[in-house]
ChimeraX commands (.cxc) that place a marker at each C-alpha (Angstrom):
marker #1 position -23.73,5.84,-0.49 radius 0.5
marker #1 position -21.93,3.63,2.03 radius 0.5
marker #1 position -19.21,1.35,0.68 radius 0.5
marker #1 position -19.89,-2.26,1.58 radius 0.5
marker #1 position -17.63,-5.22,0.81 radius 0.5
marker #1 position -19.65,-7.98,2.47 radius 0.5
marker #1 position -18.06,-11.40,1.96 radius 0.5
marker #1 position -15.10,-10.06,0.00 radius 0.5
marker #1 position -11.56,-11.05,0.91 radius 0.5
marker #1 position -8.75,-8.50,1.04 radius 0.5
marker #1 position -5.01,-8.97,1.50 radius 0.5
marker #1 position -3.10,-5.95,2.82 radius 0.5
marker #1 position 0.69,-5.90,3.14 radius 0.5
marker #1 position 2.27,-3.79,5.85 radius 0.5
marker #1 position -1.07,-3.68,7.63 radius 0.5
marker #1 position -0.07,-3.24,11.26 radius 0.5
marker #1 position 0.72,0.48,11.28 radius 0.5
marker #1 position 0.22,3.74,9.43 radius 0.5
marker #1 position -1.57,3.68,6.08 radius 0.5
marker #1 position -1.82,-0.10,6.18 radius 0.5
marker #1 position -3.55,-0.18,9.56 radius 0.5
marker #1 position -5.95,2.58,8.53 radius 0.5
marker #1 position -6.75,0.58,5.40 radius 0.5
marker #1 position -7.39,-2.61,7.37 radius 0.5
marker #1 position -9.79,-0.68,9.64 radius 0.5
marker #1 position -11.76,0.80,6.74 radius 0.5
marker #1 position -11.97,-2.54,4.96 radius 0.5
marker #1 position -13.20,-4.09,8.21 radius 0.5
marker #1 position -15.81,-1.34,8.61 radius 0.5
marker #1 position -16.95,-2.21,5.07 radius 0.5
marker #1 position -17.41,-5.81,6.31 radius 0.5
marker #1 position -14.54,-7.35,4.32 radius 0.5
marker #1 position -12.50,-10.29,5.55 radius 0.5
marker #1 position -8.91,-9.05,5.77 radius 0.5
marker #1 position -5.64,-10.97,5.90 radius 0.5
marker #1 position -2.86,-8.50,6.63 radius 0.5
marker #1 position 0.87,-8.79,7.02 radius 0.5
marker #1 position 3.26,-7.32,9.54 radius 0.5
marker #1 position 7.03,-7.53,9.82 radius 0.5
marker #1 position 7.97,-6.82,13.43 radius 0.5
marker #1 position 4.98,-5.13,15.07 radius 0.5
marker #1 position 3.29,-8.29,16.37 radius 0.5
marker #1 position 1.59,-6.52,19.27 radius 0.5
marker #1 position 0.24,-3.76,17.03 radius 0.5
marker #1 position -1.05,-6.36,14.56 radius 0.5
marker #1 position -2.80,-8.32,17.30 radius 0.5
marker #1 position -4.33,-5.16,18.77 radius 0.5
marker #1 position -5.54,-4.06,15.34 radius 0.5
marker #1 position -7.27,-7.39,14.73 radius 0.5
marker #1 position -8.93,-7.07,18.16 radius 0.5
marker #1 position -10.11,-3.53,17.41 radius 0.5
marker #1 position -11.89,-4.81,14.29 radius 0.5
marker #1 position -13.78,-7.65,15.99 radius 0.5
marker #1 position -16.97,-5.61,16.25 radius 0.5
marker #1 position -17.34,-5.66,12.46 radius 0.5
marker #1 position -18.66,-8.64,10.47 radius 0.5
marker #1 position -15.99,-10.87,8.97 radius 0.5
marker #1 position -12.51,-11.78,10.15 radius 0.5
marker #1 position -9.17,-10.01,10.36 radius 0.5
marker #1 position -6.10,-12.28,10.29 radius 0.5
marker #1 position -2.54,-10.99,10.94 radius 0.5
marker #1 position 0.37,-12.92,9.38 radius 0.5
marker #1 position 4.08,-12.28,9.99 radius 0.5
marker #1 position 5.76,-11.73,6.63 radius 0.5
marker #1 position 9.07,-10.53,5.24 radius 0.5
marker #1 position 7.83,-8.43,2.33 radius 0.5
marker #1 position 10.83,-9.09,0.10 radius 0.5
marker #1 position 10.62,-12.89,0.37 radius 0.5
marker #1 position 8.76,-14.78,-2.35 radius 0.5
marker #1 position 7.93,-17.69,-0.07 radius 0.5
marker #1 position 6.40,-15.30,2.48 radius 0.5
marker #1 position 4.25,-13.64,-0.16 radius 0.5
marker #1 position 3.08,-17.06,-1.29 radius 0.5
marker #1 position 2.27,-18.04,2.30 radius 0.5
marker #1 position 0.27,-14.84,2.83 radius 0.5
marker #1 position -1.85,-15.51,-0.25 radius 0.5
marker #1 position -2.25,-19.18,0.66 radius 0.5
marker #1 position -3.47,-18.18,4.13 radius 0.5
marker #1 position -6.22,-16.06,2.59 radius 0.5
marker #1 position -7.25,-18.71,0.05 radius 0.5
marker #1 position -7.28,-21.57,2.56 radius 0.5
marker #1 position -9.26,-19.57,5.09 radius 0.5
marker #1 position -11.75,-17.86,2.79 radius 0.5
marker #1 position -11.54,-19.62,-0.57 radius 0.5
marker #1 position -10.86,-16.55,-2.69 radius 0.5
marker #1 position -9.08,-13.18,-3.02 radius 0.5
marker #1 position -10.94,-10.10,-4.21 radius 0.5
marker #1 position -8.66,-7.24,-3.20 radius 0.5
marker #1 position -4.90,-6.84,-2.84 radius 0.5
marker #1 position -3.46,-3.68,-1.28 radius 0.5
marker #1 position 0.31,-3.66,-1.78 radius 0.5
marker #1 position 1.29,-1.18,0.90 radius 0.5
marker #1 position 4.43,-2.52,2.64 radius 0.5
marker #1 position 7.40,-0.25,2.08 radius 0.5
marker #1 position 10.46,1.40,3.60 radius 0.5
marker #1 position 12.06,4.84,3.36 radius 0.5
marker #1 position 15.46,6.21,4.30 radius 0.5
marker #1 position 15.01,8.89,6.96 radius 0.5
marker #1 position 18.66,9.93,6.68 radius 0.5
marker #1 position 19.86,11.55,3.43 radius 0.5
marker #1 position 21.66,9.11,1.12 radius 0.5
marker #1 position 23.78,10.97,-1.47 radius 0.5
marker #1 position 24.25,8.77,-4.50 radius 0.5
marker #1 position 28.03,8.62,-4.06 radius 0.5
marker #1 position 27.54,7.20,-0.55 radius 0.5
marker #1 position 24.46,5.08,-1.27 radius 0.5
marker #1 position 25.58,1.49,-0.79 radius 0.5
marker #1 position 24.64,-1.53,-2.83 radius 0.5
marker #1 position 23.06,-3.06,0.27 radius 0.5
marker #1 position 20.85,0.02,0.80 radius 0.5
marker #1 position 19.82,0.05,-2.86 radius 0.5
marker #1 position 19.04,-3.67,-2.91 radius 0.5
marker #1 position 17.00,-3.55,0.31 radius 0.5
marker #1 position 14.89,-0.64,-0.97 radius 0.5
marker #1 position 14.16,-2.40,-4.25 radius 0.5
marker #1 position 13.54,-5.74,-2.55 radius 0.5
marker #1 position 10.89,-4.40,-0.17 radius 0.5
marker #1 position 9.29,-1.60,-2.21 radius 0.5
marker #1 position 9.29,-3.18,-5.66 radius 0.5
marker #1 position 9.98,-6.90,-5.50 radius 0.5
marker #1 position 7.61,-7.23,-2.54 radius 0.5
marker #1 position 4.77,-5.77,-4.62 radius 0.5
marker #1 position 5.61,-8.00,-7.57 radius 0.5
marker #1 position 5.65,-11.02,-5.25 radius 0.5
marker #1 position 2.22,-10.50,-3.69 radius 0.5
marker #1 position 0.63,-9.74,-7.06 radius 0.5
marker #1 position 2.39,-12.73,-8.66 radius 0.5
marker #1 position 0.74,-15.15,-6.26 radius 0.5
marker #1 position -2.65,-13.40,-6.05 radius 0.5
marker #1 position -3.36,-12.98,-9.76 radius 0.5
marker #1 position -3.94,-16.67,-10.64 radius 0.5
marker #1 position -6.81,-16.77,-8.13 radius 0.5
marker #1 position -8.27,-13.55,-9.53 radius 0.5
marker #1 position -8.00,-14.86,-13.10 radius 0.5
marker #1 position -9.97,-17.96,-12.10 radius 0.5
marker #1 position -12.61,-15.76,-10.49 radius 0.5
marker #1 position -12.60,-13.37,-13.47 radius 0.5
marker #1 position -12.51,-10.46,-11.04 radius 0.5
marker #1 position -10.17,-8.62,-8.70 radius 0.5
marker #1 position -8.83,-5.29,-7.50 radius 0.5
marker #1 position -5.14,-4.53,-7.06 radius 0.5
marker #1 position -4.08,-1.26,-5.42 radius 0.5
marker #1 position -0.40,-0.36,-5.06 radius 0.5
marker #1 position 0.80,2.39,-2.73 radius 0.5
marker #1 position 3.37,4.54,-4.52 radius 0.5
marker #1 position 4.49,8.06,-3.53 radius 0.5
marker #1 position 4.96,11.60,-4.78 radius 0.5
marker #1 position 8.64,10.67,-4.88 radius 0.5
marker #1 position 7.81,8.16,-7.62 radius 0.5
marker #1 position 6.43,10.98,-9.76 radius 0.5
marker #1 position 9.03,13.70,-9.35 radius 0.5
marker #1 position 12.03,11.88,-7.88 radius 0.5
marker #1 position 13.55,12.92,-4.58 radius 0.5
marker #1 position 17.09,14.15,-4.02 radius 0.5
marker #1 position 19.04,12.14,-1.42 radius 0.5
marker #1 position 16.28,9.51,-1.52 radius 0.5
marker #1 position 16.81,8.49,-5.12 radius 0.5
marker #1 position 16.52,4.75,-4.53 radius 0.5
marker #1 position 13.21,5.30,-2.75 radius 0.5
marker #1 position 11.92,7.44,-5.61 radius 0.5
marker #1 position 13.11,4.90,-8.16 radius 0.5
marker #1 position 11.31,2.07,-6.36 radius 0.5
marker #1 position 8.06,4.04,-6.15 radius 0.5
marker #1 position 8.35,5.16,-9.76 radius 0.5
marker #1 position 8.71,1.51,-10.69 radius 0.5
marker #1 position 5.39,0.83,-8.96 radius 0.5
marker #1 position 3.66,3.42,-11.14 radius 0.5
marker #1 position 5.01,1.73,-14.27 radius 0.5
marker #1 position 3.95,-1.65,-12.89 radius 0.5
marker #1 position 0.40,-0.38,-12.34 radius 0.5
marker #1 position 0.23,0.99,-15.89 radius 0.5
marker #1 position 1.49,-2.23,-17.47 radius 0.5
marker #1 position -0.59,-4.61,-15.37 radius 0.5
marker #1 position -3.79,-2.62,-15.91 radius 0.5
marker #1 position -3.83,-3.46,-19.61 radius 0.5
marker #1 position -2.44,-6.96,-19.13 radius 0.5
marker #1 position -5.12,-7.95,-16.63 radius 0.5
marker #1 position -8.11,-5.99,-17.99 radius 0.5
marker #1 position -9.34,-8.96,-20.10 radius 0.5
marker #1 position -9.69,-10.89,-16.84 radius 0.5
marker #1 position -11.77,-8.10,-15.26 radius 0.5
marker #1 position -8.98,-7.33,-12.81 radius 0.5
marker #1 position -8.59,-3.60,-12.12 radius 0.5
marker #1 position -5.13,-2.30,-11.22 radius 0.5
marker #1 position -4.66,1.17,-9.76 radius 0.5
marker #1 position -2.40,3.02,-7.37 radius 0.5
marker #1 position -2.39,5.83,-4.86 radius 0.5
marker #1 position 0.50,8.26,-4.51 radius 0.5
marker #1 position 0.57,9.83,-1.04 radius 0.5
marker #1 position 2.65,12.85,-0.15 radius 0.5
marker #1 position 3.72,13.47,3.43 radius 0.5
marker #1 position 1.68,11.39,5.88 radius 0.5
marker #1 position 1.83,11.50,9.69 radius 0.5
marker #1 position 3.10,7.94,10.22 radius 0.5
marker #1 position 6.04,6.29,11.96 radius 0.5
marker #1 position 7.95,6.55,8.69 radius 0.5
marker #1 position 7.66,10.35,8.72 radius 0.5
marker #1 position 8.25,10.68,12.47 radius 0.5
marker #1 position 11.94,11.72,12.16 radius 0.5
marker #1 position 10.91,14.64,9.95 radius 0.5
marker #1 position 7.99,15.65,12.16 radius 0.5
marker #1 position 10.25,15.54,15.23 radius 0.5
marker #1 position 12.71,17.99,13.66 radius 0.5
marker #1 position 11.13,21.49,13.64 radius 0.5
marker #1 position 13.36,22.74,10.82 radius 0.5
marker #1 position 12.70,19.71,8.61 radius 0.5
marker #1 position 8.99,19.74,9.44 radius 0.5
marker #1 position 8.67,23.40,8.41 radius 0.5
marker #1 position 10.59,22.70,5.23 radius 0.5
marker #1 position 8.31,19.81,4.31 radius 0.5
marker #1 position 5.15,21.72,5.27 radius 0.5
marker #1 position 6.14,24.63,3.04 radius 0.5
marker #1 position 5.79,22.37,-0.01 radius 0.5
marker #1 position 2.17,21.42,0.80 radius 0.5
marker #1 position -0.50,23.92,-0.31 radius 0.5
marker #1 position -2.97,22.56,2.26 radius 0.5
marker #1 position -0.38,23.29,4.95 radius 0.5
marker #1 position -0.36,20.00,6.83 radius 0.5
marker #1 position 0.62,16.33,6.65 radius 0.5
marker #1 position -2.11,13.84,5.77 radius 0.5
marker #1 position -3.52,11.48,8.37 radius 0.5
marker #1 position -3.26,7.77,7.47 radius 0.5
marker #1 position -7.03,7.43,7.06 radius 0.5
marker #1 position -6.96,10.16,4.40 radius 0.5
marker #1 position -4.89,7.80,2.25 radius 0.5
marker #1 position -6.92,4.74,3.25 radius 0.5
marker #1 position -10.19,6.30,2.07 radius 0.5
marker #1 position -9.10,6.54,-1.60 radius 0.5
marker #1 position -7.80,2.96,-1.30 radius 0.5
marker #1 position -11.24,1.85,-0.10 radius 0.5
marker #1 position -12.81,3.71,-3.01 radius 0.5
marker #1 position -10.56,1.90,-5.49 radius 0.5
marker #1 position -11.48,-1.43,-3.88 radius 0.5
marker #1 position -15.20,-0.74,-4.24 radius 0.5
marker #1 position -17.79,-0.80,-7.01 radius 0.5
marker #1 position -17.57,2.98,-7.10 radius 0.5
marker #1 position -14.36,2.53,-9.09 radius 0.5
marker #1 position -15.69,-0.16,-11.45 radius 0.5
marker #1 position -14.53,1.69,-14.61 radius 0.5
marker #1 position -11.19,2.88,-13.30 radius 0.5
marker #1 position -7.94,1.09,-14.11 radius 0.5
marker #1 position -4.34,2.07,-14.77 radius 0.5
marker #1 position -4.69,5.25,-12.73 radius 0.5
marker #1 position -2.64,6.80,-9.95 radius 0.5
marker #1 position -4.75,8.72,-7.45 radius 0.5
marker #1 position -2.67,11.58,-6.07 radius 0.5
marker #1 position -3.37,12.21,-2.38 radius 0.5
marker #1 position -0.83,14.83,-1.44 radius 0.5
marker #1 position -2.49,18.07,-0.35 radius 0.5
marker #1 position -1.42,19.69,-3.62 radius 0.5
marker #1 position 2.25,18.84,-3.07 radius 0.5
marker #1 position 2.68,17.41,-6.58 radius 0.5
marker #1 position 0.12,18.55,-9.15 radius 0.5
marker #1 position 0.04,15.79,-11.76 radius 0.5
marker #1 position -2.45,15.42,-14.58 radius 0.5
marker link #1:1,2 radius 0.2
marker link #1:2,3 radius 0.2
marker link #1:3,4 radius 0.2
marker link #1:4,5 radius 0.2
marker link #1:5,6 radius 0.2
marker link #1:6,7 radius 0.2
marker link #1:7,8 radius 0.2
marker link #1:8,9 radius 0.2
marker link #1:9,10 radius 0.2
marker link #1:10,11 radius 0.2
marker link #1:11,12 radius 0.2
marker link #1:12,13 radius 0.2
marker link #1:13,14 radius 0.2
marker link #1:14,15 radius 0.2
marker link #1:15,16 radius 0.2
marker link #1:16,17 radius 0.2
marker link #1:17,18 radius 0.2
marker link #1:18,19 radius 0.2
marker link #1:19,20 radius 0.2
marker link #1:20,21 radius 0.2
marker link #1:21,22 radius 0.2
marker link #1:22,23 radius 0.2
marker link #1:23,24 radius 0.2
marker link #1:24,25 radius 0.2
marker link #1:25,26 radius 0.2
marker link #1:26,27 radius 0.2
marker link #1:27,28 radius 0.2
marker link #1:28,29 radius 0.2
marker link #1:29,30 radius 0.2
marker link #1:30,31 radius 0.2
marker link #1:31,32 radius 0.2
marker link #1:32,33 radius 0.2
marker link #1:33,34 radius 0.2
marker link #1:34,35 radius 0.2
marker link #1:35,36 radius 0.2
marker link #1:36,37 radius 0.2
marker link #1:37,38 radius 0.2
marker link #1:38,39 radius 0.2
marker link #1:39,40 radius 0.2
marker link #1:40,41 radius 0.2
marker link #1:41,42 radius 0.2
marker link #1:42,43 radius 0.2
marker link #1:43,44 radius 0.2
marker link #1:44,45 radius 0.2
marker link #1:45,46 radius 0.2
marker link #1:46,47 radius 0.2
marker link #1:47,48 radius 0.2
marker link #1:48,49 radius 0.2
marker link #1:49,50 radius 0.2
marker link #1:50,51 radius 0.2
marker link #1:51,52 radius 0.2
marker link #1:52,53 radius 0.2
marker link #1:53,54 radius 0.2
marker link #1:54,55 radius 0.2
marker link #1:55,56 radius 0.2
marker link #1:56,57 radius 0.2
marker link #1:57,58 radius 0.2
marker link #1:58,59 radius 0.2
marker link #1:59,60 radius 0.2
marker link #1:60,61 radius 0.2
marker link #1:61,62 radius 0.2
marker link #1:62,63 radius 0.2
marker link #1:63,64 radius 0.2
marker link #1:64,65 radius 0.2
marker link #1:65,66 radius 0.2
marker link #1:66,67 radius 0.2
marker link #1:67,68 radius 0.2
marker link #1:68,69 radius 0.2
marker link #1:69,70 radius 0.2
marker link #1:70,71 radius 0.2
marker link #1:71,72 radius 0.2
marker link #1:72,73 radius 0.2
marker link #1:73,74 radius 0.2
marker link #1:74,75 radius 0.2
marker link #1:75,76 radius 0.2
marker link #1:76,77 radius 0.2
marker link #1:77,78 radius 0.2
marker link #1:78,79 radius 0.2
marker link #1:79,80 radius 0.2
marker link #1:80,81 radius 0.2
marker link #1:81,82 radius 0.2
marker link #1:82,83 radius 0.2
marker link #1:83,84 radius 0.2
marker link #1:84,85 radius 0.2
marker link #1:85,86 radius 0.2
marker link #1:86,87 radius 0.2
marker link #1:87,88 radius 0.2
marker link #1:88,89 radius 0.2
marker link #1:89,90 radius 0.2
marker link #1:90,91 radius 0.2
marker link #1:91,92 radius 0.2
marker link #1:92,93 radius 0.2
marker link #1:93,94 radius 0.2
marker link #1:94,95 radius 0.2
marker link #1:95,96 radius 0.2
marker link #1:96,97 radius 0.2
marker link #1:97,98 radius 0.2
marker link #1:98,99 radius 0.2
marker link #1:99,100 radius 0.2
marker link #1:100,101 radius 0.2
marker link #1:101,102 radius 0.2
marker link #1:102,103 radius 0.2
marker link #1:103,104 radius 0.2
marker link #1:104,105 radius 0.2
marker link #1:105,106 radius 0.2
marker link #1:106,107 radius 0.2
marker link #1:107,108 radius 0.2
marker link #1:108,109 radius 0.2
marker link #1:109,110 radius 0.2
marker link #1:110,111 radius 0.2
marker link #1:111,112 radius 0.2
marker link #1:112,113 radius 0.2
marker link #1:113,114 radius 0.2
marker link #1:114,115 radius 0.2
marker link #1:115,116 radius 0.2
marker link #1:116,117 radius 0.2
marker link #1:117,118 radius 0.2
marker link #1:118,119 radius 0.2
marker link #1:119,120 radius 0.2
marker link #1:120,121 radius 0.2
marker link #1:121,122 radius 0.2
marker link #1:122,123 radius 0.2
marker link #1:123,124 radius 0.2
marker link #1:124,125 radius 0.2
marker link #1:125,126 radius 0.2
marker link #1:126,127 radius 0.2
marker link #1:127,128 radius 0.2
marker link #1:128,129 radius 0.2
marker link #1:129,130 radius 0.2
marker link #1:130,131 radius 0.2
marker link #1:131,132 radius 0.2
marker link #1:132,133 radius 0.2
marker link #1:133,134 radius 0.2
marker link #1:134,135 radius 0.2
marker link #1:135,136 radius 0.2
marker link #1:136,137 radius 0.2
marker link #1:137,138 radius 0.2
marker link #1:138,139 radius 0.2
marker link #1:139,140 radius 0.2
marker link #1:140,141 radius 0.2
marker link #1:141,142 radius 0.2
marker link #1:142,143 radius 0.2
marker link #1:143,144 radius 0.2
marker link #1:144,145 radius 0.2
marker link #1:145,146 radius 0.2
marker link #1:146,147 radius 0.2
marker link #1:147,148 radius 0.2
marker link #1:148,149 radius 0.2
marker link #1:149,150 radius 0.2
marker link #1:150,151 radius 0.2
marker link #1:151,152 radius 0.2
marker link #1:152,153 radius 0.2
marker link #1:153,154 radius 0.2
marker link #1:154,155 radius 0.2
marker link #1:155,156 radius 0.2
marker link #1:156,157 radius 0.2
marker link #1:157,158 radius 0.2
marker link #1:158,159 radius 0.2
marker link #1:159,160 radius 0.2
marker link #1:160,161 radius 0.2
marker link #1:161,162 radius 0.2
marker link #1:162,163 radius 0.2
marker link #1:163,164 radius 0.2
marker link #1:164,165 radius 0.2
marker link #1:165,166 radius 0.2
marker link #1:166,167 radius 0.2
marker link #1:167,168 radius 0.2
marker link #1:168,169 radius 0.2
marker link #1:169,170 radius 0.2
marker link #1:170,171 radius 0.2
marker link #1:171,172 radius 0.2
marker link #1:172,173 radius 0.2
marker link #1:173,174 radius 0.2
marker link #1:174,175 radius 0.2
marker link #1:175,176 radius 0.2
marker link #1:176,177 radius 0.2
marker link #1:177,178 radius 0.2
marker link #1:178,179 radius 0.2
marker link #1:179,180 radius 0.2
marker link #1:180,181 radius 0.2
marker link #1:181,182 radius 0.2
marker link #1:182,183 radius 0.2
marker link #1:183,184 radius 0.2
marker link #1:184,185 radius 0.2
marker link #1:185,186 radius 0.2
marker link #1:186,187 radius 0.2
marker link #1:187,188 radius 0.2
marker link #1:188,189 radius 0.2
marker link #1:189,190 radius 0.2
marker link #1:190,191 radius 0.2
marker link #1:191,192 radius 0.2
marker link #1:192,193 radius 0.2
marker link #1:193,194 radius 0.2
marker link #1:194,195 radius 0.2
marker link #1:195,196 radius 0.2
marker link #1:196,197 radius 0.2
marker link #1:197,198 radius 0.2
marker link #1:198,199 radius 0.2
marker link #1:199,200 radius 0.2
marker link #1:200,201 radius 0.2
marker link #1:201,202 radius 0.2
marker link #1:202,203 radius 0.2
marker link #1:203,204 radius 0.2
marker link #1:204,205 radius 0.2
marker link #1:205,206 radius 0.2
marker link #1:206,207 radius 0.2
marker link #1:207,208 radius 0.2
marker link #1:208,209 radius 0.2
marker link #1:209,210 radius 0.2
marker link #1:210,211 radius 0.2
marker link #1:211,212 radius 0.2
marker link #1:212,213 radius 0.2
marker link #1:213,214 radius 0.2
marker link #1:214,215 radius 0.2
marker link #1:215,216 radius 0.2
marker link #1:216,217 radius 0.2
marker link #1:217,218 radius 0.2
marker link #1:218,219 radius 0.2
marker link #1:219,220 radius 0.2
marker link #1:220,221 radius 0.2
marker link #1:221,222 radius 0.2
marker link #1:222,223 radius 0.2
marker link #1:223,224 radius 0.2
marker link #1:224,225 radius 0.2
marker link #1:225,226 radius 0.2
marker link #1:226,227 radius 0.2
marker link #1:227,228 radius 0.2
marker link #1:228,229 radius 0.2
marker link #1:229,230 radius 0.2
marker link #1:230,231 radius 0.2
marker link #1:231,232 radius 0.2
marker link #1:232,233 radius 0.2
marker link #1:233,234 radius 0.2
marker link #1:234,235 radius 0.2
marker link #1:235,236 radius 0.2
marker link #1:236,237 radius 0.2
marker link #1:237,238 radius 0.2
marker link #1:238,239 radius 0.2
marker link #1:239,240 radius 0.2
marker link #1:240,241 radius 0.2
marker link #1:241,242 radius 0.2
marker link #1:242,243 radius 0.2
marker link #1:243,244 radius 0.2
marker link #1:244,245 radius 0.2
marker link #1:245,246 radius 0.2
marker link #1:246,247 radius 0.2
marker link #1:247,248 radius 0.2
marker link #1:248,249 radius 0.2
marker link #1:249,250 radius 0.2
marker link #1:250,251 radius 0.2
marker link #1:251,252 radius 0.2
marker link #1:252,253 radius 0.2
marker link #1:253,254 radius 0.2
marker link #1:254,255 radius 0.2
view
């Protein structure tokens, strides 16, 4: 069965690269209209939109600072003004500290930035999208968490805390929004071959160390995370809410 999202409108944050870009492509292939945000990668965002022109529907890049409420509001308004509705929100934008950050040296600025982008940014986009979904009496919200949100991660504790917060947010919102027929789920990737993981992949010692924790023996490709996101956005997941889909090659075995 091929997933089709004809006429549906999706908003994807952090959509210009990595998991976000792979998600935009799959949603486009499913014939969805997609409004996606980028922070700095304007050229990559423009090229991505061009790559998706062969599919029905439109793909619209919007420059957004993920931690800013007004930017989240503008992103949602762009989708509503252009297409009249919002069916799918993929809250993907996030940051990670490539250098170890021991708690005694972790600064307030570093902590605040991590929480602002990874947690507040997700709250912000959902905050502005939900009223439209409530009026429609339908919607899908998918948040991108991490294995670090399930087990914690030494020297990346603020990252793990932010991603763990997303899991709790998914659980709470799933019951809050169920009466409105809005489904809220998450995906928790492990190591993925993206720009974010590039410093680890470029360091043979660190790459071997990371690979040793993955039973499948390799990093995921971005599209391998995007495919479960597409599933959660589709009618195939019509009775699924409040769940975290673990896509980690066996790295964290959670029930």
